[in-house]
C-alpha positions as CSV (number, residue, x, y, z in Angstrom):
1,M,9.4,-1.6,-11.3
2,K,8.9,-3.2,-14.6
3,R,12.5,-4.5,-14.6
4,L,12.0,-6.0,-11.1
5,I,8.9,-7.9,-12.3
6,I,10.7,-9.2,-15.3
7,F,13.7,-10.2,-13.2
8,L,11.5,-12.0,-10.7
9,F,9.6,-13.7,-13.5
10,F,12.9,-15.2,-14.9
11,F,14.7,-15.7,-11.6
12,P,11.9,-16.4,-9.0
13,C,14.2,-18.7,-7.0
14,L,16.6,-15.8,-6.2
15,A,13.8,-13.7,-4.8
16,F,12.4,-16.7,-2.9
17,A,15.8,-17.4,-1.3
18,Q,16.2,-13.8,-0.1
19,I,12.7,-13.8,1.3
20,D,13.4,-17.0,3.1
21,T,16.6,-15.7,4.7
22,K,14.9,-12.5,5.8
23,K,12.0,-14.5,7.3
24,L,14.5,-16.8,9.1
25,V,16.3,-13.7,10.5
26,D,12.9,-12.3,11.5
27,S,12.2,-15.5,13.4
28,L,15.2,-14.9,15.8
29,K,12.6,-13.5,18.2
30,F,11.6,-17.1,18.8
31,V,15.1,-18.4,19.8
32,T,14.9,-20.2,23.1
33,D,18.5,-21.2,23.7
34,M,21.8,-19.5,22.9
35,P,25.3,-21.1,22.6
36,Y,27.0,-20.9,25.9
37,I,28.5,-24.1,27.2
38,C,27.8,-27.2,25.1
39,H,29.5,-30.6,25.1
40,T,26.8,-32.6,23.3
41,P,25.9,-32.6,19.5
42,L,24.0,-29.6,18.4
43,H,20.2,-30.1,18.2
44,S,20.2,-33.2,20.4
45,E,17.7,-33.4,23.2
46,L,20.5,-32.8,25.7
47,S,21.9,-29.7,23.9
48,V,20.9,-27.0,26.3
49,G,23.5,-24.2,26.0
50,C,24.2,-25.1,22.4
51,G,21.9,-22.7,20.7
52,D,18.6,-23.7,19.1
53,R,17.8,-24.7,15.6
54,I,16.6,-21.2,14.5
55,F,19.8,-19.6,15.6
56,W,22.0,-22.2,13.8
57,Q,19.8,-22.2,10.6
58,T,20.3,-18.4,10.5
59,V,24.1,-18.8,10.9
60,M,24.1,-21.4,8.1
61,Q,22.8,-18.8,5.7
62,K,26.4,-17.3,5.8
63,Q,26.8,-14.1,3.8
64,D,23.2,-14.1,2.6
65,A,22.1,-13.4,6.2
66,I,24.6,-10.7,7.0
67,P,22.6,-7.7,5.7
68,F,19.4,-8.9,7.5
69,L,21.3,-9.5,10.7
70,I,22.8,-6.0,10.6
71,D,19.3,-4.7,10.1
72,K,18.3,-6.4,13.4
73,L,21.0,-4.8,15.5
74,S,18.7,-2.2,16.9
75,D,15.8,-4.5,17.5
76,T,15.2,-4.4,21.3
77,T,12.5,-7.1,21.3
78,A,13.2,-9.2,24.4
79,T,13.4,-13.0,24.0
80,E,13.0,-15.7,26.6
81,V,16.7,-16.4,26.6
82,S,18.5,-15.3,29.8
83,V,22.0,-13.7,29.5
84,P,24.3,-15.9,31.6
85,N,26.5,-14.2,34.2
86,F,25.2,-10.7,33.4
87,G,21.5,-11.0,33.9
88,G,18.6,-9.7,31.8
89,Q,17.3,-11.2,28.6
90,Y,18.8,-11.4,25.1
91,T,17.2,-9.1,22.7
92,V,16.7,-9.9,19.0
93,A,19.7,-7.5,18.4
94,D,21.9,-9.5,20.8
95,I,21.0,-12.8,19.0
96,A,21.6,-11.2,15.6
97,Y,25.0,-10.0,16.7
98,T,26.0,-13.4,18.1
99,A,25.0,-14.9,14.7
100,L,27.2,-12.4,12.9
101,E,30.1,-13.4,15.2
102,E,29.6,-17.0,14.2
103,I,29.7,-16.1,10.5
104,I,32.6,-13.6,10.7
105,K,35.4,-14.2,13.1
106,D,37.0,-11.3,15.0
107,I,34.6,-8.5,14.4
108,P,36.2,-5.7,16.5
109,T,33.2,-5.5,18.9
110,F,34.5,-3.1,21.4
111,E,36.1,-0.8,18.8
112,L,32.7,-0.6,17.1
113,L,31.0,-0.1,20.5
114,G,33.3,2.7,21.4
115,V,33.9,1.3,24.9
116,K,36.8,-0.5,26.5
117,F,36.4,-4.3,27.1
118,D,36.9,-4.0,30.8
119,E,35.1,-0.7,31.4
120,K,34.2,-0.3,35.1
121,G,36.2,-3.5,35.9
122,C,33.5,-5.9,34.7
123,G,35.0,-7.4,31.5
124,Y,32.4,-8.4,28.9
125,C,29.6,-6.8,30.9
126,S,30.6,-3.5,29.4
127,Y,29.0,-4.8,26.1
128,W,25.7,-5.6,27.8
129,Y,25.5,-2.4,29.9
130,H,26.4,-0.2,26.9
131,L,23.9,-1.8,24.5
132,R,21.0,-1.7,26.8
133,K,20.5,1.9,25.8
134,L,18.7,2.3,22.4
135,K,20.8,5.2,21.3
136,N,23.9,3.1,21.7
137,R,22.4,0.2,19.8
138,K,21.6,2.4,16.8
139,K,25.2,3.8,16.8
140,F,26.6,0.3,17.1
141,Q,24.4,-0.9,14.3
142,K,25.7,1.9,12.1
143,N,29.3,1.1,13.0
144,V,28.9,-2.6,12.3
145,R,27.2,-1.8,8.9
146,D,30.0,0.6,8.0
147,W,32.7,-1.9,9.1
148,Y,31.1,-4.7,7.0
149,E,30.7,-2.5,3.9
150,K,34.3,-1.4,4.2
151,N,35.6,-5.0,4.7
152,K,33.2,-7.4,2.9
153,L,35.4,-7.7,-0.1
154,N,38.4,-8.7,2.1
155,L,36.6,-11.5,3.9
156,V,37.8,-15.0,3.1
157,W,36.3,-18.3,4.0
158,V,38.3,-20.4,6.5
159,V,37.5,-24.0,7.0
160,S,37.1,-24.7,10.7
161,K,35.1,-26.9,13.1
162,Q,35.4,-24.4,15.9
163,I,32.3,-22.6,17.2
164,L,33.3,-19.1,17.9
165,T,31.0,-17.6,20.5
166,C,30.9,-20.1,23.3
167,D,32.7,-22.9,25.1
168,C,31.2,-25.6,22.9
169,S,32.9,-28.7,21.7
170,A,30.4,-29.5,18.9
171,A,31.5,-29.1,15.3
172,H,30.4,-25.8,13.7
173,P,27.4,-26.4,11.3
174,N,29.0,-24.1,8.7
175,G,32.3,-26.0,8.7
176,G,34.0,-22.6,8.9
177,H,33.7,-18.9,9.0
178,F,34.8,-15.7,7.3
179,E,37.9,-13.8,8.4
180,L,39.6,-10.7,7.1
181,K,42.5,-11.4,4.7
182,K,45.8,-11.0,6.5
């Protein structure tokens, strides 16, 4: 404990930055719009379907946000954001995972879920149906955490304007994403 106090005394900005990122991730419960279909600049008054400011500010924390986002993957708190095409509401966990997918390209979602993409002939709905059960969320959270720990040293930054999780033509606010080294 004494070492922590000494560390925080000499490096208070490091502790503050981490606390801010955690608080930002904790505020995902207030997200009111998720990226879906967007053809206007992010954060303009006409940007419905582009994701709101809290979501993108979280994504812009890049690797600093990843552990906190993984911690949220079992948070079933419902938000006011409707899930297009599949019904129901986004949970904090769903928003956190979408943010992770904007930070890290090509996370093997269905492999980590343990279900097929087109299970029961519904395509991506197998993600939603599977994760609406808490026990599946906890297992998915563990699998994502294990995948990240195993692969984090092999992630490289790739410059890109592409937004990864939606049909959006706006430029990515991070100017890129992480990918596994090939």
